[in-house]
Backbone as ProteinMPNN parsed JSONL, in Angstrom:
{"seq_chain_A": "MSNSRPFMDFLREHRNGVTHDDLSDALQALVAAVTEEGKGGTLTFSVAVKPMGKSDGLEVSADVKIKPPKPTPGVSIFFASPENNLVRQDPRQQAMELREIGPTLAHKGIA", "coords_chain_A": {"N_chain_A": [[0.731, -1.152, 0.137], [0.42, 2.326, -0.647], [2.386, 5.086, 0.438], [2.025, 7.795, -0.18], [-0.722, 11.066, -1.52], [-3.455, 11.044, -2.379], [-3.899, 12.812, -5.192], [-6.123, 13.944, -5.073], [-7.144, 15.355, -3.513], [-5.285, 16.982, -4.052], [-5.893, 18.747, -5.152], [-8.39, 18.78, -4.93], [-7.413, 21.312, -2.845], [-5.242, 23.24, -4.094], [-5.454, 26.287, -5.068], [-7.946, 26.81, -3.322], [-9.758, 24.997, -4.618], [-10.238, 25.97, -7.108], [-8.644, 25.224, -9.413], [-9.524, 22.31, -9.456], [-12.105, 23.084, -10.51], [-11.558, 24.424, -12.765], [-10.686, 22.448, -14.061], [-12.555, 20.912, -14.56], [-14.453, 22.474, -16.036], [-13.217, 22.792, -18.193], [-12.806, 20.792, -19.918], [-15.458, 19.848, -19.773], [-16.129, 21.403, -21.622], [-14.258, 21.381, -23.96], [-15.695, 18.053, -24.587], [-17.959, 19.103, -25.225], [-16.889, 20.376, -27.442], [-15.84, 17.908, -29.166], [-18.178, 16.997, -29.433], [-19.389, 18.268, -31.17], [-17.97, 18.385, -33.193], [-17.047, 15.977, -34.506], [-14.712, 14.876, -33.865], [-11.175, 14.325, -32.74], [-9.981, 15.958, -30.217], [-7.354, 17.223, -27.404], [-6.747, 17.469, -23.373], [-4.5, 18.895, -21.749], [-2.67, 18.426, -18.629], [-1.22, 20.322, -16.429], [1.436, 20.197, -14.121], [3.966, 22.411, -11.96], [6.564, 22.067, -10.244], [8.387, 23.982, -7.734], [11.212, 25.055, -6.404], [10.975, 27.873, -2.806], [12.574, 29.793, -2.346], [14.972, 30.412, -0.137], [13.268, 28.796, 1.526], [11.985, 26.376, 3.353], [9.933, 25.921, 1.905], [7.571, 24.333, -0.975], [6.607, 26.464, -4.066], [4.303, 25.933, -6.295], [2.757, 25.576, -9.394], [-0.558, 25.211, -11.154], [-1.986, 24.002, -14.579], [-4.012, 24.633, -17.224], [-4.588, 23.048, -20.095], [-6.74, 22.841, -22.765], [-7.21, 21.66, -26.181], [-9.075, 21.664, -28.856], [-11.186, 19.926, -31.059], [-10.449, 21.223, -34.821], [-12.886, 23.516, -36.296], [-15.074, 22.318, -39.13], [-13.978, 23.673, -42.32], [-17.418, 25.42, -44.308], [-17.955, 25.065, -47.517], [-19.061, 26.139, -50.374], [-20.539, 25.715, -53.341], [-19.04, 26.741, -56.74], [-19.479, 27.744, -60.487], [-17.155, 28.107, -62.889], [-17.311, 31.11, -65.17], [-16.908, 31.507, -69.144], [-15.456, 33.641, -69.273], [-13.988, 33.108, -66.648], [-15.212, 33.717, -64.31], [-15.84, 33.233, -61.129], [-19.43, 32.093, -60.494], [-22.366, 31.124, -59.271], [-24.263, 29.668, -60.962], [-24.306, 26.94, -63.265], [-23.093, 27.967, -66.375], [-22.798, 26.264, -68.435], [-25.307, 25.386, -68.314], [-28.654, 24.648, -69.111], [-31.06, 27.275, -68.877], [-34.654, 26.731, -67.371], [-37.889, 27.391, -67.559], [-39.382, 28.287, -64.448], [-42.27, 28.208, -62.951], [-44.732, 29.894, -60.089], [-47.741, 27.926, -58.767], [-51.379, 27.386, -58.012], [-52.818, 26.234, -54.963], [-55.559, 25.789, -56.094], [-55.104, 24.924, -58.988], [-53.201, 22.966, -58.648], [-54.413, 21.14, -56.79], [-56.553, 20.357, -59.099], [-55.318, 18.648, -60.26], [-53.774, 19.958, -62.225], [-51.134, 20.558, -62.143]], "CA_chain_A": [[0.031, 0.122, 0.349], [1.549, 3.059, -0.795], [1.515, 6.271, 1.586], [1.208, 8.874, -1.452], [-1.621, 11.341, -0.898], [-4.368, 11.165, -3.077], [-3.656, 13.05, -6.016], [-7.891, 14.581, -5.381], [-6.581, 16.28, -2.227], [-4.225, 18.071, -3.858], [-7.062, 19.711, -7.133], [-8.811, 20.183, -3.54], [-6.743, 22.402, -2.152], [-4.515, 24.296, -4.639], [-5.665, 27.694, -5.063], [-9.244, 26.877, -2.909], [-10.4, 24.079, -5.598], [-10.517, 26.56, -8.587], [-8.021, 24.486, -9.861], [-10.077, 21.53, -10.334], [-13.447, 23.943, -11.419], [-10.731, 24.925, -14.375], [-10.473, 20.945, -15.132], [-13.687, 20.58, -14.841], [-14.738, 23.03, -16.388], [-12.544, 22.326, -19.608], [-13.329, 18.803, -19.677], [-16.323, 19.91, -20.324], [-16.185, 22.599, -22.686], [-13.514, 19.617, -24.989], [-16.147, 17.189, -24.823], [-19.044, 19.922, -26.47], [-16.543, 20.021, -29.115], [-15.692, 16.667, -29.886], [-19.751, 16.144, -30.028], [-20.285, 18.855, -31.746], [-16.86, 17.853, -34.831], [-16.566, 15.239, -34.694], [-13.565, 14.439, -34.774], [-10.973, 14.014, -30.976], [-9.272, 16.841, -29.277], [-7.187, 17.006, -25.86], [-7.174, 17.641, -23.067], [-3.495, 19.232, -20.429], [-3.311, 19.201, -17.303], [0.77, 20.452, -16.724], [2.573, 21.139, -12.231], [4.921, 22.515, -11.887], [6.798, 23.016, -8.855], [9.835, 25.05, -7.71], [11.151, 25.835, -4.491], [10.581, 28.67, -2.479], [13.896, 30.36, -2.217], [16.13, 29.006, 0.522], [12.42, 28.077, 2.772], [11.45, 24.409, 2.507], [8.316, 25.709, 1.372], [7.226, 24.616, -1.912], [5.682, 27.112, -5.166], [3.476, 24.829, -7.328], [1.154, 26.332, -9.791], [-0.94, 24.112, -12.617], [-1.718, 25.043, -16.376], [-5.109, 23.334, -17.687], [-5.175, 23.592, -21.188], [-7.616, 22.659, -23.639], [-6.897, 21.871, -27.82], [-10.072, 21.559, -29.113], [-11.053, 19.958, -32.953], [-10.616, 22.385, -34.871], [-13.69, 23.416, -36.774], [-14.878, 22.127, -40.1], [-15.299, 25.369, -42.158], [-18.079, 25.421, -44.229], [-18.219, 24.873, -48.491], [-20.236, 26.356, -50.978], [-19.778, 25.503, -55.285], [-19.535, 27.627, -57.668], [-19.003, 26.847, -61.108], [-16.268, 29.333, -63.986], [-17.834, 30.803, -66.427], [-16.675, 31.766, -70.004], [-14.652, 34.637, -68.711], [-13.167, 32.553, -65.685], [-14.878, 34.154, -62.74], [-16.772, 32.23, -60.058], [-21.035, 32.176, -60.751], [-23.574, 30.43, -58.492], [-25.602, 28.807, -61.528], [-23.521, 26.504, -64.373], [-23.474, 28.913, -67.142], [-23.429, 25.383, -68.89], [-27.073, 24.431, -68.438], [-30.003, 25.965, -69.884], [-32.294, 27.642, -67.409], [-35.049, 26.162, -67.055], [-38.62, 28.256, -67.325], [-40.242, 27.833, -63.412], [-43.896, 28.944, -62.149], [-45.382, 29.049, -59.266], [-49.464, 27.543, -59.12], [-51.714, 27.612, -56.843], [-53.682, 25.38, -55.186], [-56.705, 25.62, -56.847], [-54.976, 24.6, -59.856], [-52.839, 21.518, -57.912], [-55.489, 20.136, -57.038], [-56.944, 19.991, -60.69], [-54.727, 18.218, -60.911], [-52.942, 20.938, -64.296], [-49.265, 20.266, -62.217]], "C_chain_A": [[0.947, 1.208, 0.01], [0.806, 4.33, -0.554], [1.873, 7.174, 0.808], [0.123, 9.59, -1.772], [-2.509, 11.346, -1.993], [-4.381, 12.326, -3.849], [-5.509, 14.471, -6.055], [-7.404, 15.269, -4.745], [-6.366, 17.441, -2.712], [-5.075, 19.07, -5.003], [-7.831, 20.24, -6.073], [-8.442, 21.321, -3.269], [-6.258, 22.924, -2.446], [-5.728, 25.232, -5.357], [-7.19, 27.712, -4.938], [-9.924, 25.87, -3.793], [-10.724, 24.571, -6.651], [-9.503, 25.975, -9.64], [-8.841, 22.794, -10.69], [-11.662, 21.364, -10.395], [-13.014, 23.8, -12.469], [-10.994, 23.283, -15.375], [-11.804, 20.344, -15.793], [-14.859, 20.861, -16.326], [-14.329, 22.826, -18.35], [-13.181, 21.091, -20.237], [-14.498, 18.552, -20.746], [-16.621, 20.486, -21.464], [-15.228, 21.708, -23.863], [-14.547, 18.199, -25.504], [-17.305, 17.201, -26.024], [-17.581, 19.973, -27.596], [-16.202, 19.347, -29.685], [-16.845, 16.429, -30.165], [-19.84, 16.475, -31.007], [-19.658, 18.712, -33.389], [-16.631, 17.154, -34.503], [-15.593, 14.146, -34.97], [-12.734, 14.737, -33.03], [-10.1, 15.789, -30.893], [-8.413, 16.025, -27.6], [-7.523, 18.372, -24.905], [-5.638, 17.925, -21.685], [-3.533, 19.447, -19.736], [-1.422, 19.152, -17.13], [0.493, 20.852, -15.005], [3.64, 21.35, -13.135], [5.506, 22.869, -10.127], [8.056, 23.244, -8.412], [10.08, 25.4, -6.3], [11.465, 27.471, -3.675], [11.959, 29.624, -2.047], [14.605, 29.873, -1.122], [15.098, 28.554, 2.014], [12.291, 26.805, 2.621], [10.14, 24.664, 2.211], [8.278, 25.62, -0.253], [6.029, 26.252, -2.807], [5.456, 25.797, -5.968], [2.136, 25.581, -8.328], [1.129, 25.301, -10.726], [-1.467, 25.236, -13.996], [-3.083, 23.872, -17.143], [-5.149, 23.874, -19.428], [-6.158, 22.549, -22.55], [-7.323, 22.325, -25.163], [-8.348, 20.652, -29.127], [-10.115, 21.479, -30.579], [-10.638, 21.462, -33.255], [-12.175, 22.308, -36.435], [-14.418, 23.004, -38.444], [-15.176, 23.655, -41.453], [-16.304, 24.56, -43.842], [-17.542, 25.796, -46.221], [-19.017, 25.14, -49.333], [-19.559, 26.331, -52.723], [-20.569, 26.459, -55.72], [-19.44, 26.84, -58.393], [-17.953, 28.931, -62.273], [-17.264, 29.489, -65.123], [-17.287, 31.422, -67.171], [-15.624, 32.699, -69.785], [-13.864, 34.728, -67.281], [-12.945, 33.254, -64.0], [-16.482, 33.073, -62.264], [-18.196, 32.462, -60.369], [-21.215, 31.059, -60.481], [-24.321, 29.263, -59.678], [-24.548, 28.256, -62.99], [-24.088, 27.588, -65.668], [-23.844, 27.725, -68.819], [-24.806, 24.741, -68.993], [-27.831, 25.286, -68.17], [-31.134, 25.527, -68.648], [-33.245, 27.173, -67.183], [-36.293, 27.257, -66.054], [-39.633, 28.326, -65.575], [-41.823, 28.448, -63.293], [-44.565, 28.564, -60.978], [-47.16, 28.325, -59.642], [-49.601, 27.22, -58.102], [-51.952, 26.664, -56.323], [-54.756, 24.71, -55.164], [-56.701, 24.253, -58.313], [-54.287, 22.459, -59.306], [-53.879, 20.574, -58.329], [-55.92, 19.025, -57.982], [-56.724, 18.856, -61.105], [-53.733, 18.922, -62.654], [-51.485, 20.696, -63.566], [-48.798, 20.501, -62.757]], "O_chain_A": [[2.139, 1.118, 0.303], [-0.318, 4.733, -0.852], [2.441, 7.846, 1.669], [-0.502, 8.887, -2.566], [-1.907, 11.975, -2.863], [-4.97, 13.204, -3.218], [-5.783, 15.416, -6.795], [-6.992, 16.226, -5.401], [-6.79, 18.537, -2.346], [-4.593, 20.077, -5.522], [-8.09, 21.434, -5.922], [-9.135, 22.322, -3.451], [-6.089, 23.814, -1.613], [-6.677, 24.832, -6.032], [-7.887, 28.257, -5.794], [-11.127, 26.01, -3.573], [-11.472, 23.913, -7.374], [-9.655, 26.362, -10.799], [-8.777, 22.346, -11.835], [-12.35, 20.344, -10.368], [-13.657, 23.19, -13.323], [-11.28, 23.021, -16.543], [-12.083, 19.719, -16.817], [-15.551, 20.191, -17.093], [-15.052, 22.764, -19.345], [-14.079, 20.861, -21.048], [-14.669, 17.839, -21.735], [-17.41, 19.98, -22.261], [-15.937, 21.408, -24.823], [-14.301, 17.486, -26.477], [-17.628, 16.45, -26.945], [-17.683, 19.343, -28.649], [-16.047, 19.633, -30.872], [-16.997, 15.665, -31.118], [-20.202, 15.747, -31.931], [-20.3, 18.824, -34.432], [-15.609, 17.315, -33.835], [-15.523, 13.16, -35.704], [-13.419, 15.249, -32.145], [-9.818, 16.472, -31.878], [-8.641, 14.986, -26.98], [-8.042, 19.467, -25.117], [-5.699, 17.188, -20.701], [-4.16, 20.451, -19.401], [-0.625, 18.306, -17.535], [-0.408, 21.605, -14.636], [4.066, 20.942, -14.215], [5.061, 23.578, -9.225], [8.902, 22.479, -8.872], [9.381, 25.862, -5.398], [12.338, 28.155, -4.208], [11.797, 30.12, -0.932], [14.883, 28.678, -1.223], [15.539, 28.174, 3.099], [12.567, 26.246, 1.56], [9.27, 23.794, 2.237], [8.786, 26.528, -0.911], [5.073, 26.832, -2.293], [6.25, 24.884, -6.194], [1.005, 25.956, -8.019], [2.077, 24.631, -11.135], [-1.401, 26.435, -14.268], [-2.993, 22.683, -17.451], [-5.669, 24.916, -19.829], [-5.74, 21.467, -22.962], [-7.027, 23.469, -25.509], [-8.383, 19.59, -29.748], [-9.563, 22.267, -31.348], [-10.514, 22.445, -32.525], [-12.363, 21.397, -37.242], [-13.975, 23.913, -39.146], [-16.162, 24.39, -41.509], [-15.978, 23.491, -44.358], [-16.778, 26.753, -46.349], [-19.996, 24.395, -49.284], [-18.493, 26.775, -53.149], [-21.701, 26.907, -55.539], [-19.329, 25.646, -58.113], [-18.142, 30.146, -62.24], [-17.846, 28.633, -65.79], [-16.747, 32.347, -66.563], [-14.615, 32.291, -70.36], [-13.32, 35.717, -66.789], [-12.056, 33.396, -63.161], [-17.485, 32.561, -62.761], [-18.161, 33.656, -60.667], [-20.672, 30.074, -60.983], [-24.828, 28.202, -59.312], [-24.071, 29.134, -63.709], [-25.264, 27.908, -65.836], [-24.568, 27.96, -69.786], [-25.192, 23.78, -69.659], [-27.867, 26.263, -67.421], [-31.645, 24.595, -68.026], [-32.936, 26.749, -66.069], [-36.197, 27.725, -64.919], [-40.837, 28.442, -65.8], [-42.06, 29.457, -63.957], [-44.943, 27.425, -60.704], [-47.6, 28.318, -60.792], [-48.77, 26.852, -57.271], [-51.439, 25.712, -56.91], [-55.061, 23.642, -54.633], [-57.464, 23.338, -58.624], [-54.733, 21.333, -59.528], [-54.181, 19.819, -59.253], [-55.863, 17.795, -57.983], [-57.35, 18.138, -61.884], [-53.305, 18.399, -63.683], [-50.552, 20.623, -64.366], [-47.596, 20.244, -62.687]]}, "name": "protein", "num_of_chains": 1, "seq": "MSNSRPFMDFLREHRNGVTHDDLSDALQALVAAVTEEGKGGTLTFSVAVKPMGKSDGLEVSADVKIKPPKPTPGVSIFFASPENNLVRQDPRQQAMELREIGPTLAHKGIA"}
């Protein structure tokens, strides 16, 4: 059996629990981003420990970083015109003359 103190005790006490809260919030944000994008991400937690000068005290800092998945940018479809400009309608396709019909004509089977 180990005599090491549970890490969770450190998290609860570091910065009066703010580090634990930051980790919880970061994990929730990461899960939301991964769920939305359908891609993986990471959460990194690092602890730095250094002596406080000549005393016996130790300065302990913690850092929480998330790397959410990058959103997939949207795309639009365009066609090249004979002048090499981007246009929304295919210039090689003939346009169809469409008209709107009212419910009365559609009900009579004229559509």
